[in-house]
PDB file with SEQRES, HELIX, SHEET and CRYST1 records, atoms N, CA, C and O in Angstrom:
SEQRES   1 A   89  MET ASN GLN VAL GLU ASP VAL ARG VAL ASN GLU LEU PRO          
SEQRES   2 A   89  SER GLY SER VAL ALA ARG VAL SER ARG LEU LEU ILE GLY          
SEQRES   3 A   89  ARG LEU ARG ASP LEU GLY ILE MET GLU GLY SER LEU ILE          
SEQRES   4 A   89  ARG VAL LEU PHE SER THR PRO ASN GLY PRO ALA ILE VAL          
SEQRES   5 A   89  GLU THR GLY ASP GLY ARG PRO ILE VAL LEU ASP SER ASP          
SEQRES   6 A   89  ALA ALA SER ASN LEU LEU VAL THR PRO LEU SER ILE PRO          
SEQRES   7 A   89  GLN ARG HIS ARG TYR ARG HIS ARG TYR GLY SER                  
HELIX    1 AA1 VAL A    9  GLU A   11  5                                   3    
HELIX    2 AA2 ARG A   27  ASP A   30  1                                   4    
HELIX    3 AA3 SER A   64  SER A   68  1                                   5    
SHEET    1 AA1 5 PRO A  59  LEU A  62  0                                        
SHEET    2 AA1 5 ALA A  50  GLU A  53 -1                                        
SHEET    3 AA1 5 LEU A  38  SER A  44 -1                                        
SHEET    4 AA1 5 VAL A  17  LEU A  23 -1                                        
SHEET    5 AA1 5 LEU A  70  SER A  76 -1                                        
CRYST1    1.000    1.000    1.000  90.00  90.00  90.00 P 1           1          
ATOM      1  N   MET A   1     121.392  81.075 121.038  1.00  0.00           N  
ATOM      2  CA  MET A   1     121.360  79.712 121.067  1.00  0.00           C  
ATOM      3  C   MET A   1     122.640  79.116 121.716  1.00  0.00           C  
ATOM      4  O   MET A   1     123.762  79.536 121.433  1.00  0.00           O  
ATOM      5  N   ASN A   2     122.424  78.181 122.544  1.00  0.00           N  
ATOM      6  CA  ASN A   2     123.562  77.659 123.342  1.00  0.00           C  
ATOM      7  C   ASN A   2     124.114  76.383 122.701  1.00  0.00           C  
ATOM      8  O   ASN A   2     123.478  75.329 122.715  1.00  0.00           O  
ATOM      9  N   GLN A   3     125.355  76.518 122.121  1.00  0.00           N  
ATOM     10  CA  GLN A   3     126.031  75.429 121.419  1.00  0.00           C  
ATOM     11  C   GLN A   3     126.889  74.653 122.376  1.00  0.00           C  
ATOM     12  O   GLN A   3     127.600  75.219 123.206  1.00  0.00           O  
ATOM     13  N   VAL A   4     126.811  73.277 122.242  1.00  0.00           N  
ATOM     14  CA  VAL A   4     127.577  72.345 122.928  1.00  0.00           C  
ATOM     15  C   VAL A   4     128.800  72.087 122.186  1.00  0.00           C  
ATOM     16  O   VAL A   4     128.697  71.759 121.004  1.00  0.00           O  
ATOM     17  N   GLU A   5     129.886  72.187 122.700  1.00  0.00           N  
ATOM     18  CA  GLU A   5     131.204  71.918 122.020  1.00  0.00           C  
ATOM     19  C   GLU A   5     131.517  70.394 122.083  1.00  0.00           C  
ATOM     20  O   GLU A   5     131.089  69.642 122.958  1.00  0.00           O  
ATOM     21  N   ASP A   6     132.274  70.054 121.101  1.00  0.00           N  
ATOM     22  CA  ASP A   6     132.692  68.625 121.112  1.00  0.00           C  
ATOM     23  C   ASP A   6     133.792  68.434 122.099  1.00  0.00           C  
ATOM     24  O   ASP A   6     134.588  69.355 122.282  1.00  0.00           O  
ATOM     25  N   VAL A   7     133.900  67.299 122.756  1.00  0.00           N  
ATOM     26  CA  VAL A   7     134.827  66.917 123.737  1.00  0.00           C  
ATOM     27  C   VAL A   7     135.303  65.645 123.478  1.00  0.00           C  
ATOM     28  O   VAL A   7     134.674  64.870 122.759  1.00  0.00           O  
ATOM     29  N   ARG A   8     136.594  65.295 124.116  1.00  0.00           N  
ATOM     30  CA  ARG A   8     137.107  63.924 123.858  1.00  0.00           C  
ATOM     31  C   ARG A   8     136.287  62.953 124.854  1.00  0.00           C  
ATOM     32  O   ARG A   8     135.838  63.351 125.929  1.00  0.00           O  
ATOM     33  N   VAL A   9     136.159  61.774 124.426  1.00  0.00           N  
ATOM     34  CA  VAL A   9     135.201  60.814 125.183  1.00  0.00           C  
ATOM     35  C   VAL A   9     135.857  60.566 126.534  1.00  0.00           C  
ATOM     36  O   VAL A   9     135.111  60.367 127.493  1.00  0.00           O  
ATOM     37  N   ASN A  10     137.180  60.556 126.710  1.00  0.00           N  
ATOM     38  CA  ASN A  10     137.718  60.397 128.046  1.00  0.00           C  
ATOM     39  C   ASN A  10     137.692  61.649 128.941  1.00  0.00           C  
ATOM     40  O   ASN A  10     138.255  61.624 130.035  1.00  0.00           O  
ATOM     41  N   GLU A  11     137.068  62.708 128.510  1.00  0.00           N  
ATOM     42  CA  GLU A  11     136.755  63.844 129.410  1.00  0.00           C  
ATOM     43  C   GLU A  11     135.474  63.754 129.972  1.00  0.00           C  
ATOM     44  O   GLU A  11     135.174  64.601 130.813  1.00  0.00           O  
ATOM     45  N   LEU A  12     134.548  62.768 129.625  1.00  0.00           N  
ATOM     46  CA  LEU A  12     133.226  62.693 130.157  1.00  0.00           C  
ATOM     47  C   LEU A  12     133.209  61.901 131.313  1.00  0.00           C  
ATOM     48  O   LEU A  12     134.068  61.029 131.441  1.00  0.00           O  
ATOM     49  N   PRO A  13     132.298  62.089 132.229  1.00  0.00           N  
ATOM     50  CA  PRO A  13     132.273  61.240 133.456  1.00  0.00           C  
ATOM     51  C   PRO A  13     131.513  59.876 133.098  1.00  0.00           C  
ATOM     52  O   PRO A  13     130.806  59.844 132.090  1.00  0.00           O  
ATOM     53  N   SER A  14     131.645  58.830 133.860  1.00  0.00           N  
ATOM     54  CA  SER A  14     131.069  57.634 133.665  1.00  0.00           C  
ATOM     55  C   SER A  14     129.542  57.795 133.699  1.00  0.00           C  
ATOM     56  O   SER A  14     129.037  58.524 134.552  1.00  0.00           O  
ATOM     57  N   GLY A  15     128.754  57.110 132.758  1.00  0.00           N  
ATOM     58  CA  GLY A  15     127.314  57.155 132.739  1.00  0.00           C  
ATOM     59  C   GLY A  15     126.795  58.279 131.846  1.00  0.00           C  
ATOM     60  O   GLY A  15     125.593  58.541 131.818  1.00  0.00           O  
ATOM     61  N   SER A  16     127.673  58.933 131.132  1.00  0.00           N  
ATOM     62  CA  SER A  16     127.320  60.001 130.041  1.00  0.00           C  
ATOM     63  C   SER A  16     126.827  59.378 128.840  1.00  0.00           C  
ATOM     64  O   SER A  16     127.177  58.234 128.553  1.00  0.00           O  
ATOM     65  N   VAL A  17     126.061  60.026 128.135  1.00  0.00           N  
ATOM     66  CA  VAL A  17     125.435  59.450 126.840  1.00  0.00           C  
ATOM     67  C   VAL A  17     125.931  60.694 125.915  1.00  0.00           C  
ATOM     68  O   VAL A  17     125.789  61.870 126.251  1.00  0.00           O  
ATOM     69  N   ALA A  18     126.530  60.268 124.710  1.00  0.00           N  
ATOM     70  CA  ALA A  18     127.013  61.164 123.755  1.00  0.00           C  
ATOM     71  C   ALA A  18     126.752  60.621 122.392  1.00  0.00           C  
ATOM     72  O   ALA A  18     126.497  59.436 122.178  1.00  0.00           O  
ATOM     73  N   ARG A  19     126.838  61.642 121.394  1.00  0.00           N  
ATOM     74  CA  ARG A  19     126.730  61.283 119.962  1.00  0.00           C  
ATOM     75  C   ARG A  19     128.162  61.512 119.447  1.00  0.00           C  
ATOM     76  O   ARG A  19     128.808  62.502 119.790  1.00  0.00           O  
ATOM     77  N   VAL A  20     128.655  60.540 118.589  1.00  0.00           N  
ATOM     78  CA  VAL A  20     130.060  60.712 117.950  1.00  0.00           C  
ATOM     79  C   VAL A  20     129.990  61.731 116.917  1.00  0.00           C  
ATOM     80  O   VAL A  20     129.188  61.661 115.985  1.00  0.00           O  
ATOM     81  N   SER A  21     130.850  62.707 117.077  1.00  0.00           N  
ATOM     82  CA  SER A  21     130.870  63.779 116.069  1.00  0.00           C  
ATOM     83  C   SER A  21     131.967  63.689 115.119  1.00  0.00           C  
ATOM     84  O   SER A  21     131.777  64.010 113.946  1.00  0.00           O  
ATOM     85  N   ARG A  22     133.187  63.247 115.560  1.00  0.00           N  
ATOM     86  CA  ARG A  22     134.370  63.072 114.675  1.00  0.00           C  
ATOM     87  C   ARG A  22     135.175  62.032 115.150  1.00  0.00           C  
ATOM     88  O   ARG A  22     135.376  61.906 116.358  1.00  0.00           O  
ATOM     89  N   LEU A  23     135.711  61.186 114.222  1.00  0.00           N  
ATOM     90  CA  LEU A  23     136.821  60.270 114.502  1.00  0.00           C  
ATOM     91  C   LEU A  23     138.142  60.738 113.889  1.00  0.00           C  
ATOM     92  O   LEU A  23     138.265  60.923 112.678  1.00  0.00           O  
ATOM     93  N   LEU A  24     139.115  60.920 114.770  1.00  0.00           N  
ATOM     94  CA  LEU A  24     140.451  61.459 114.289  1.00  0.00           C  
ATOM     95  C   LEU A  24     141.302  60.306 113.907  1.00  0.00           C  
ATOM     96  O   LEU A  24     142.368  60.560 113.345  1.00  0.00           O  
ATOM     97  N   ILE A  25     140.976  59.084 114.134  1.00  0.00           N  
ATOM     98  CA  ILE A  25     141.779  57.992 113.645  1.00  0.00           C  
ATOM     99  C   ILE A  25     140.834  56.822 113.038  1.00  0.00           C  
ATOM    100  O   ILE A  25     139.814  56.470 113.630  1.00  0.00           O  
ATOM    101  N   GLY A  26     141.207  56.310 111.947  1.00  0.00           N  
ATOM    102  CA  GLY A  26     140.344  55.376 111.244  1.00  0.00           C  
ATOM    103  C   GLY A  26     140.042  53.999 111.922  1.00  0.00           C  
ATOM    104  O   GLY A  26     139.026  53.362 111.641  1.00  0.00           O  
ATOM    105  N   ARG A  27     140.942  53.583 112.797  1.00  0.00           N  
ATOM    106  CA  ARG A  27     140.776  52.326 113.448  1.00  0.00           C  
ATOM    107  C   ARG A  27     139.534  52.206 114.273  1.00  0.00           C  
ATOM    108  O   ARG A  27     139.159  51.080 114.601  1.00  0.00           O  
ATOM    109  N   LEU A  28     138.854  53.284 114.641  1.00  0.00           N  
ATOM    110  CA  LEU A  28     137.698  53.282 115.444  1.00  0.00           C  
ATOM    111  C   LEU A  28     136.493  52.811 114.570  1.00  0.00           C  
ATOM    112  O   LEU A  28     135.502  52.236 115.019  1.00  0.00           O  
ATOM    113  N   ARG A  29     136.697  53.113 113.339  1.00  0.00           N  
ATOM    114  CA  ARG A  29     135.584  52.508 112.400  1.00  0.00           C  
ATOM    115  C   ARG A  29     135.511  50.996 112.312  1.00  0.00           C  
ATOM    116  O   ARG A  29     134.489  50.363 112.045  1.00  0.00           O  
ATOM    117  N   ASP A  30     136.855  50.427 112.597  1.00  0.00           N  
ATOM    118  CA  ASP A  30     136.885  49.012 112.502  1.00  0.00           C  
ATOM    119  C   ASP A  30     136.252  48.415 113.696  1.00  0.00           C  
ATOM    120  O   ASP A  30     135.821  47.263 113.651  1.00  0.00           O  
ATOM    121  N   LEU A  31     136.175  49.118 114.730  1.00  0.00           N  
ATOM    122  CA  LEU A  31     135.540  48.693 116.005  1.00  0.00           C  
ATOM    123  C   LEU A  31     134.089  48.863 116.006  1.00  0.00           C  
ATOM    124  O   LEU A  31     133.409  48.412 116.928  1.00  0.00           O  
ATOM    125  N   GLY A  32     133.536  49.548 114.930  1.00  0.00           N  
ATOM    126  CA  GLY A  32     131.996  49.718 114.890  1.00  0.00           C  
ATOM    127  C   GLY A  32     131.526  51.021 115.309  1.00  0.00           C  
ATOM    128  O   GLY A  32     130.321  51.216 115.466  1.00  0.00           O  
ATOM    129  N   ILE A  33     132.467  52.009 115.519  1.00  0.00           N  
ATOM    130  CA  ILE A  33     132.155  53.371 115.957  1.00  0.00           C  
ATOM    131  C   ILE A  33     132.085  54.235 114.819  1.00  0.00           C  
ATOM    132  O   ILE A  33     133.096  54.437 114.146  1.00  0.00           O  
ATOM    133  N   MET A  34     130.962  54.775 114.535  1.00  0.00           N  
ATOM    134  CA  MET A  34     130.764  55.688 113.300  1.00  0.00           C  
ATOM    135  C   MET A  34     130.323  57.052 113.777  1.00  0.00           C  
ATOM    136  O   MET A  34     129.777  57.221 114.867  1.00  0.00           O  
ATOM    137  N   GLU A  35     130.595  58.058 112.879  1.00  0.00           N  
ATOM    138  CA  GLU A  35     130.009  59.430 113.115  1.00  0.00           C  
ATOM    139  C   GLU A  35     128.509  59.279 113.172  1.00  0.00           C  
ATOM    140  O   GLU A  35     127.857  58.581 112.395  1.00  0.00           O  
ATOM    141  N   GLY A  36     128.033  59.984 114.147  1.00  0.00           N  
ATOM    142  CA  GLY A  36     126.567  60.050 114.368  1.00  0.00           C  
ATOM    143  C   GLY A  36     125.944  58.984 115.248  1.00  0.00           C  
ATOM    144  O   GLY A  36     124.774  59.081 115.619  1.00  0.00           O  
ATOM    145  N   SER A  37     126.723  57.969 115.582  1.00  0.00           N  
ATOM    146  CA  SER A  37     126.160  56.925 116.518  1.00  0.00           C  
ATOM    147  C   SER A  37     126.226  57.271 117.931  1.00  0.00           C  
ATOM    148  O   SER A  37     127.098  58.032 118.351  1.00  0.00           O  
ATOM    149  N   LEU A  38     125.344  56.746 118.682  1.00  0.00           N  
ATOM    150  CA  LEU A  38     125.207  56.981 120.121  1.00  0.00           C  
ATOM    151  C   LEU A  38     126.045  56.039 120.876  1.00  0.00           C  
ATOM    152  O   LEU A  38     126.097  54.843 120.588  1.00  0.00           O  
ATOM    153  N   ILE A  39     126.752  56.617 121.919  1.00  0.00           N  
ATOM    154  CA  ILE A  39     127.553  55.784 122.848  1.00  0.00           C  
ATOM    155  C   ILE A  39     127.246  56.224 124.274  1.00  0.00           C  
ATOM    156  O   ILE A  39     126.889  57.368 124.557  1.00  0.00           O  
ATOM    157  N   ARG A  40     127.414  55.214 125.172  1.00  0.00           N  
ATOM    158  CA  ARG A  40     127.393  55.518 126.576  1.00  0.00           C  
ATOM    159  C   ARG A  40     128.687  55.184 127.204  1.00  0.00           C  
ATOM    160  O   ARG A  40     129.269  54.127 126.963  1.00  0.00           O  
ATOM    161  N   VAL A  41     129.172  56.158 128.074  1.00  0.00           N  
ATOM    162  CA  VAL A  41     130.517  55.936 128.705  1.00  0.00           C  
ATOM    163  C   VAL A  41     130.374  55.052 129.975  1.00  0.00           C  
ATOM    164  O   VAL A  41     129.691  55.447 130.920  1.00  0.00           O  
ATOM    165  N   LEU A  42     130.925  54.027 129.994  1.00  0.00           N  
ATOM    166  CA  LEU A  42     130.841  53.086 131.140  1.00  0.00           C  
ATOM    167  C   LEU A  42     131.905  53.396 132.173  1.00  0.00           C  
ATOM    168  O   LEU A  42     131.689  53.255 133.377  1.00  0.00           O  
ATOM    169  N   PHE A  43     133.123  53.845 131.650  1.00  0.00           N  
ATOM    170  CA  PHE A  43     134.287  54.189 132.491  1.00  0.00           C  
ATOM    171  C   PHE A  43     135.116  55.053 131.765  1.00  0.00           C  
ATOM    172  O   PHE A  43     135.291  54.893 130.557  1.00  0.00           O  
ATOM    173  N   SER A  44     135.707  56.072 132.486  1.00  0.00           N  
ATOM    174  CA  SER A  44     136.663  56.930 131.765  1.00  0.00           C  
ATOM    175  C   SER A  44     137.537  57.634 132.806  1.00  0.00           C  
ATOM    176  O   SER A  44     137.114  57.952 133.917  1.00  0.00           O  
ATOM    177  N   THR A  45     138.840  57.868 132.358  1.00  0.00           N  
ATOM    178  CA  THR A  45     139.744  58.655 133.169  1.00  0.00           C  
ATOM    179  C   THR A  45     140.259  59.782 132.382  1.00  0.00           C  
ATOM    180  O   THR A  45     140.448  59.595 131.180  1.00  0.00           O  
ATOM    181  N   PRO A  46     140.522  60.972 132.922  1.00  0.00           N  
ATOM    182  CA  PRO A  46     140.917  62.118 132.226  1.00  0.00           C  
ATOM    183  C   PRO A  46     142.275  61.756 131.504  1.00  0.00           C  
ATOM    184  O   PRO A  46     143.231  61.315 132.141  1.00  0.00           O  
ATOM    185  N   ASN A  47     142.307  61.964 130.159  1.00  0.00           N  
ATOM    186  CA  ASN A  47     143.446  61.685 129.321  1.00  0.00           C  
ATOM    187  C   ASN A  47     143.898  60.290 129.437  1.00  0.00           C  
ATOM    188  O   ASN A  47     145.084  60.015 129.255  1.00  0.00           O  
ATOM    189  N   GLY A  48     143.006  59.373 129.735  1.00  0.00           N  
ATOM    190  CA  GLY A  48     143.521  58.001 129.876  1.00  0.00           C  
ATOM    191  C   GLY A  48     142.543  57.120 129.136  1.00  0.00           C  
ATOM    192  O   GLY A  48     141.832  57.654 128.285  1.00  0.00           O  
ATOM    193  N   PRO A  49     142.434  55.838 129.370  1.00  0.00           N  
ATOM    194  CA  PRO A  49     141.610  54.766 128.649  1.00  0.00           C  
ATOM    195  C   PRO A  49     140.106  55.036 129.007  1.00  0.00           C  
ATOM    196  O   PRO A  49     139.807  55.750 129.964  1.00  0.00           O  
ATOM    197  N   ALA A  50     139.215  54.466 128.238  1.00  0.00           N  
ATOM    198  CA  ALA A  50     137.849  54.576 128.451  1.00  0.00           C  
ATOM    199  C   ALA A  50     137.121  53.269 127.982  1.00  0.00           C  
ATOM    200  O   ALA A  50     137.637  52.571 127.109  1.00  0.00           O  
ATOM    201  N   ILE A  51     135.987  52.951 128.530  1.00  0.00           N  
ATOM    202  CA  ILE A  51     135.157  51.858 128.047  1.00  0.00           C  
ATOM    203  C   ILE A  51     133.845  52.486 127.786  1.00  0.00           C  
ATOM    204  O   ILE A  51     133.196  53.078 128.648  1.00  0.00           O  
ATOM    205  N   VAL A  52     133.438  52.307 126.390  1.00  0.00           N  
ATOM    206  CA  VAL A  52     132.117  52.743 125.994  1.00  0.00           C  
ATOM    207  C   VAL A  52     131.267  51.643 125.504  1.00  0.00           C  
ATOM    208  O   VAL A  52     131.731  50.594 125.057  1.00  0.00           O  
ATOM    209  N   GLU A  53     130.014  51.909 125.600  1.00  0.00           N  
ATOM    210  CA  GLU A  53     129.025  50.886 125.059  1.00  0.00           C  
ATOM    211  C   GLU A  53     128.378  51.512 123.869  1.00  0.00           C  
ATOM    212  O   GLU A  53     127.951  52.666 123.924  1.00  0.00           O  
ATOM    213  N   THR A  54     128.296  50.791 122.811  1.00  0.00           N  
ATOM    214  CA  THR A  54     127.697  51.222 121.499  1.00  0.00           C  
ATOM    215  C   THR A  54     126.202  51.104 121.592  1.00  0.00           C  
ATOM    216  O   THR A  54     125.627  50.627 122.570  1.00  0.00           O  
ATOM    217  N   GLY A  55     125.634  51.545 120.566  1.00  0.00           N  
ATOM    218  CA  GLY A  55     124.077  51.540 120.632  1.00  0.00           C  
ATOM    219  C   GLY A  55     123.532  50.015 120.624  1.00  0.00           C  
ATOM    220  O   GLY A  55     122.419  49.809 121.108  1.00  0.00           O  
ATOM    221  N   ASP A  56     124.166  49.106 120.172  1.00  0.00           N  
ATOM    222  CA  ASP A  56     123.774  47.735 120.227  1.00  0.00           C  
ATOM    223  C   ASP A  56     124.111  46.996 121.378  1.00  0.00           C  
ATOM    224  O   ASP A  56     123.830  45.798 121.429  1.00  0.00           O  
ATOM    225  N   GLY A  57     124.778  47.670 122.470  1.00  0.00           N  
ATOM    226  CA  GLY A  57     125.052  47.148 123.642  1.00  0.00           C  
ATOM    227  C   GLY A  57     126.470  46.539 123.778  1.00  0.00           C  
ATOM    228  O   GLY A  57     126.785  45.996 124.838  1.00  0.00           O  
ATOM    229  N   ARG A  58     127.281  46.607 122.804  1.00  0.00           N  
ATOM    230  CA  ARG A  58     128.547  45.939 122.891  1.00  0.00           C  
ATOM    231  C   ARG A  58     129.523  46.984 123.549  1.00  0.00           C  
ATOM    232  O   ARG A  58     129.589  48.136 123.119  1.00  0.00           O  
ATOM    233  N   PRO A  59     130.335  46.504 124.693  1.00  0.00           N  
ATOM    234  CA  PRO A  59     131.249  47.314 125.217  1.00  0.00           C  
ATOM    235  C   PRO A  59     132.659  47.285 124.458  1.00  0.00           C  
ATOM    236  O   PRO A  59     133.138  46.239 124.019  1.00  0.00           O  
ATOM    237  N   ILE A  60     133.226  48.436 124.357  1.00  0.00           N  
ATOM    238  CA  ILE A  60     134.522  48.566 123.695  1.00  0.00           C  
ATOM    239  C   ILE A  60     135.484  49.292 124.497  1.00  0.00           C  
ATOM    240  O   ILE A  60     135.186  50.388 124.972  1.00  0.00           O  
ATOM    241  N   VAL A  61     136.668  48.736 124.691  1.00  0.00           N  
ATOM    242  CA  VAL A  61     137.697  49.239 125.513  1.00  0.00           C  
ATOM    243  C   VAL A  61     138.618  50.072 124.575  1.00  0.00           C  
ATOM    244  O   VAL A  61     139.149  49.573 123.583  1.00  0.00           O  
ATOM    245  N   LEU A  62     138.787  51.450 124.967  1.00  0.00           N  
ATOM    246  CA  LEU A  62     139.667  52.217 124.234  1.00  0.00           C  
ATOM    247  C   LEU A  62     140.854  52.627 124.915  1.00  0.00           C  
ATOM    248  O   LEU A  62     140.770  53.123 126.038  1.00  0.00           O  
ATOM    249  N   ASP A  63     141.980  52.464 124.329  1.00  0.00           N  
ATOM    250  CA  ASP A  63     143.237  52.966 125.071  1.00  0.00           C  
ATOM    251  C   ASP A  63     143.172  54.412 125.014  1.00  0.00           C  
ATOM    252  O   ASP A  63     142.256  55.006 124.444  1.00  0.00           O  
ATOM    253  N   SER A  64     144.286  55.070 125.690  1.00  0.00           N  
ATOM    254  CA  SER A  64     144.216  56.431 125.929  1.00  0.00           C  
ATOM    255  C   SER A  64     144.336  57.235 124.511  1.00  0.00           C  
ATOM    256  O   SER A  64     143.803  58.337 124.377  1.00  0.00           O  
ATOM    257  N   ASP A  65     145.037  56.636 123.514  1.00  0.00           N  
ATOM    258  CA  ASP A  65     145.209  57.279 122.341  1.00  0.00           C  
ATOM    259  C   ASP A  65     143.857  57.204 121.496  1.00  0.00           C  
ATOM    260  O   ASP A  65     143.506  58.200 120.863  1.00  0.00           O  
ATOM    261  N   ALA A  66     143.161  56.140 121.479  1.00  0.00           N  
ATOM    262  CA  ALA A  66     141.923  56.087 120.793  1.00  0.00           C  
ATOM    263  C   ALA A  66     140.854  56.988 121.473  1.00  0.00           C  
ATOM    264  O   ALA A  66     140.120  57.712 120.801  1.00  0.00           O  
ATOM    265  N   ALA A  67     140.792  56.923 122.768  1.00  0.00           N  
ATOM    266  CA  ALA A  67     139.900  57.686 123.600  1.00  0.00           C  
ATOM    267  C   ALA A  67     140.089  59.266 123.357  1.00  0.00           C  
ATOM    268  O   ALA A  67     139.142  60.051 123.318  1.00  0.00           O  
ATOM    269  N   SER A  68     141.279  59.585 123.217  1.00  0.00           N  
ATOM    270  CA  SER A  68     141.601  60.969 123.018  1.00  0.00           C  
ATOM    271  C   SER A  68     141.317  61.480 121.608  1.00  0.00           C  
ATOM    272  O   SER A  68     141.257  62.691 121.395  1.00  0.00           O  
ATOM    273  N   ASN A  69     141.134  60.542 120.604  1.00  0.00           N  
ATOM    274  CA  ASN A  69     140.876  60.880 119.310  1.00  0.00           C  
ATOM    275  C   ASN A  69     139.545  60.495 118.834  1.00  0.00           C  
ATOM    276  O   ASN A  69     139.350  60.248 117.643  1.00  0.00           O  
ATOM    277  N   LEU A  70     138.513  60.428 119.823  1.00  0.00           N  
ATOM    278  CA  LEU A  70     137.228  60.124 119.614  1.00  0.00           C  
ATOM    279  C   LEU A  70     136.449  61.426 120.173  1.00  0.00           C  
ATOM    280  O   LEU A  70     136.254  61.556 121.382  1.00  0.00           O  
ATOM    281  N   LEU A  71     136.037  62.332 119.280  1.00  0.00           N  
ATOM    282  CA  LEU A  71     135.217  63.501 119.715  1.00  0.00           C  
ATOM    283  C   LEU A  71     133.786  63.271 119.662  1.00  0.00           C  
ATOM    284  O   LEU A  71     133.256  62.817 118.648  1.00  0.00           O  
ATOM    285  N   VAL A  72     133.106  63.580 120.766  1.00  0.00           N  
ATOM    286  CA  VAL A  72     131.730  63.401 120.866  1.00  0.00           C  
ATOM    287  C   VAL A  72     130.996  64.739 121.401  1.00  0.00           C  
ATOM    288  O   VAL A  72     131.555  65.643 122.022  1.00  0.00           O  
ATOM    289  N   THR A  73     129.665  64.687 121.044  1.00  0.00           N  
ATOM    290  CA  THR A  73     128.774  65.742 121.591  1.00  0.00           C  
ATOM    291  C   THR A  73     128.010  65.273 122.789  1.00  0.00           C  
ATOM    292  O   THR A  73     127.174  64.387 122.611  1.00  0.00           O  
ATOM    293  N   PRO A  74     128.197  65.761 123.991  1.00  0.00           N  
ATOM    294  CA  PRO A  74     127.492  65.244 125.202  1.00  0.00           C  
ATOM    295  C   PRO A  74     126.026  65.492 124.947  1.00  0.00           C  
ATOM    296  O   PRO A  74     125.636  66.559 124.472  1.00  0.00           O  
ATOM    297  N   LEU A  75     125.160  64.435 125.284  1.00  0.00           N  
ATOM    298  CA  LEU A  75     123.705  64.593 125.318  1.00  0.00           C  
ATOM    299  C   LEU A  75     123.126  64.571 126.741  1.00  0.00           C  
ATOM    300  O   LEU A  75     122.161  65.260 127.074  1.00  0.00           O  
ATOM    301  N   SER A  76     123.756  63.767 127.520  1.00  0.00           N  
ATOM    302  CA  SER A  76     123.319  63.570 128.879  1.00  0.00           C  
ATOM    303  C   SER A  76     124.481  63.241 129.800  1.00  0.00           C  
ATOM    304  O   SER A  76     125.189  62.245 129.648  1.00  0.00           O  
ATOM    305  N   ILE A  77     124.631  64.123 130.747  1.00  0.00           N  
ATOM    306  CA  ILE A  77     125.784  63.857 131.768  1.00  0.00           C  
ATOM    307  C   ILE A  77     125.121  63.794 133.171  1.00  0.00           C  
ATOM    308  O   ILE A  77     124.414  64.697 133.618  1.00  0.00           O  
ATOM    309  N   PRO A  78     125.405  62.681 133.799  1.00  0.00           N  
ATOM    310  CA  PRO A  78     124.730  62.382 135.125  1.00  0.00           C  
ATOM    311  C   PRO A  78     125.269  63.421 136.184  1.00  0.00           C  
ATOM    312  O   PRO A  78     126.406  63.894 136.189  1.00  0.00           O  
ATOM    313  N   GLN A  79     124.282  63.688 137.060  1.00  0.00           N  
ATOM    314  CA  GLN A  79     124.646  64.641 138.272  1.00  0.00           C  
ATOM    315  C   GLN A  79     125.459  63.760 139.223  1.00  0.00           C  
ATOM    316  O   GLN A  79     125.192  62.584 139.469  1.00  0.00           O  
ATOM    317  N   ARG A  80     126.481  64.458 139.732  1.00  0.00           N  
ATOM    318  CA  ARG A  80     127.204  63.830 140.902  1.00  0.00           C  
ATOM    319  C   ARG A  80     126.485  64.067 142.171  1.00  0.00           C  
ATOM    320  O   ARG A  80     126.078  65.185 142.489  1.00  0.00           O  
ATOM    321  N   HIS A  81     126.324  62.956 142.928  1.00  0.00           N  
ATOM    322  CA  HIS A  81     125.698  63.141 144.272  1.00  0.00           C  
ATOM    323  C   HIS A  81     126.681  62.927 145.361  1.00  0.00           C  
ATOM    324  O   HIS A  81     127.488  61.998 145.320  1.00  0.00           O  
ATOM    325  N   ARG A  82     126.619  63.779 146.331  1.00  0.00           N  
ATOM    326  CA  ARG A  82     127.471  63.721 147.452  1.00  0.00           C  
ATOM    327  C   ARG A  82     126.652  63.334 148.601  1.00  0.00           C  
ATOM    328  O   ARG A  82     125.806  64.081 149.092  1.00  0.00           O  
ATOM    329  N   TYR A  83     126.939  62.047 149.063  1.00  0.00           N  
ATOM    330  CA  TYR A  83     126.246  61.421 150.231  1.00  0.00           C  
ATOM    331  C   TYR A  83     127.036  61.669 151.438  1.00  0.00           C  
ATOM    332  O   TYR A  83     128.240  61.417 151.486  1.00  0.00           O  
ATOM    333  N   ARG A  84     126.327  62.191 152.477  1.00  0.00           N  
ATOM    334  CA  ARG A  84     127.027  62.369 153.809  1.00  0.00           C  
ATOM    335  C   ARG A  84     126.351  61.348 154.691  1.00  0.00           C  
ATOM    336  O   ARG A  84     125.131  61.384 154.855  1.00  0.00           O  
ATOM    337  N   HIS A  85     127.122  60.434 155.264  1.00  0.00           N  
ATOM    338  CA  HIS A  85     126.655  59.453 156.230  1.00  0.00           C  
ATOM    339  C   HIS A  85     126.806  59.967 157.643  1.00  0.00           C  
ATOM    340  O   HIS A  85     127.923  60.293 158.048  1.00  0.00           O  
ATOM    341  N   ARG A  86     125.801  60.051 158.367  1.00  0.00           N  
ATOM    342  CA  ARG A  86     125.936  60.515 159.748  1.00  0.00           C  
ATOM    343  C   ARG A  86     125.448  59.436 160.596  1.00  0.00           C  
ATOM    344  O   ARG A  86     124.301  59.010 160.462  1.00  0.00           O  
ATOM    345  N   TYR A  87     126.294  58.950 161.502  1.00  0.00           N  
ATOM    346  CA  TYR A  87     125.916  57.853 162.405  1.00  0.00           C  
ATOM    347  C   TYR A  87     125.559  58.506 163.706  1.00  0.00           C  
ATOM    348  O   TYR A  87     126.070  59.571 164.052  1.00  0.00           O  
ATOM    349  N   GLY A  88     124.633  57.826 164.455  1.00  0.00           N  
ATOM    350  CA  GLY A  88     124.330  58.281 165.799  1.00  0.00           C  
ATOM    351  C   GLY A  88     123.400  59.500 165.973  1.00  0.00           C  
ATOM    352  O   GLY A  88     123.094  59.891 167.100  1.00  0.00           O  
ATOM    353  N   SER A  89     122.947  60.105 164.833  1.00  0.00           N  
ATOM    354  CA  SER A  89     122.070  61.214 165.152  1.00  0.00           C  
ATOM    355  C   SER A  89     120.846  61.092 164.292  1.00  0.00           C  
ATOM    356  O   SER A  89     119.944  61.925 164.380  1.00  0.00           O  
TER     357      SER A  89                                                      
END                                                                             
């Protein structure tokens, strides 16, 4: 069986959907993020801040400390597309 490991939310690319597995700091509960809830990553930078959208559509801005302390299980990670523009051919 293939187990998916928990990752920090700021390690996921933008557009990813994940389930919250652990909160390492309590102030995330005050923002409405609970264990087991679904979130979508709107923007993230490695080891930096992140913007996530909760299940009810509210965007939440997380500083780098909060984003590093929010562990999630990835459910859907978008494929990166590389477009090559060729002019004149």
